[in-house]
C-alpha positions, 0 to 999 in steps of 0.5 A: 612917382614924379612931381609935376605942376601945371599952370596957365592956359594955352598951348602946352609947354613943359619945362625940364630943369638940370642936374642937382636943381629942381623945377622951382628954378623956373618960377619967374619964367612961369609967372611971365608966361602962364597967361599965354601957355599952359606950363607944366614943370617937372622935378626930375627923378630924385630931384625936388619932390620926385621919387628916385627912379632906378636905371639911367637915361631911358628909365628917367625919360620913360617916367617923364613921358608918362606925365607929359601932355599930348604933343607939347613944346618941350624945353630942357635946360642943361641935363634937362635938355639932354633928356628932352632930346632923348624924349623927342626921339621916343614920342611926338613933340611940337617943338624942342627948345634946348637951353644951355644944352647939347647932345653930348656934354663931354669932349672926345676925339670925335667931338670937340664941342664938349668940355674935358671929362676931367674938368667936368668931374672936378666941377661935379666933385666940388659940388657934391662936397656940399651940394647946397652950398655948391649950387648956390655958389654956382648960381651966384656966378650966373646972375647978380640979380639979388631977387632971383638969387634969393628965390633960387637959393630958397629952392635949392635949400627947400628941395635937395636932390637925393644922392642916388639921383645926383650920381645917376645924373652925373653918369648920364651927363658923362656917358651920353652921346645923342648926336646921331639921334639929335640929327635924325629929329624932324621937329622944329628945334631952337637952341639958346646958349650963353656966350660965357658958359663954361659947361656948354662951350659957345663953339657948339653954336657952329655945330648947331648952325651946320645942322640948320638949328636956329641958335640964340646967344646971350651974354650969360653963363650957364643960366641964359634964361635969367638974362633980362633979354631972354624971351620965350615969345619968339621961340614958341611959334607954334599955332595954338590948337584947342583940340590939343589941350 
């Protein structure tokens, strides 16, 4: 069973975190917007307070779909964005927001907008030697805001991911290509990227522009929502309908 928590009132907004983390990552974001939206945060399978889910991408997405509100805005960060794309191909969403994410994380001969697979495996292997320590170091490179770092580090320590989930998530990141499914989506889509992101190279912004996807770029790394200018208001332009709540 997956952990979820809902706060606020308004149009439904669902948040999906990334590999190795948990939904406490979004605490500041939720506090800022819970008076405007009904926000549901979800711990991915085997992450945080959620139980493991056997299988891979489809099985994880199917479990998430079971607890989604009707026709929500779905925001996915990093791995959460990859899952969000897959979910958008399965059910109806009001809008899809990808934060530091891509339909294909790994570079191939036919996809220049990812990172080298060997470099990615080196990064993930370094993290797995000591996941908590590795994630803390990673976040420390993303923001200098001490209060945000303290909150993130507390969440990392308090709700670690399972070994099974870490391996499954890595498998999904390394072997998933949703480029064609992404291009078939007919819902509003918005993308937020970090100019200095080493996991989702900024050059993917050209591919998003080619596909007429509105793209915002912040002077950050892989956690653009920690930037002081990051604001959801301009992204959540969906008319609130009480019948959907």
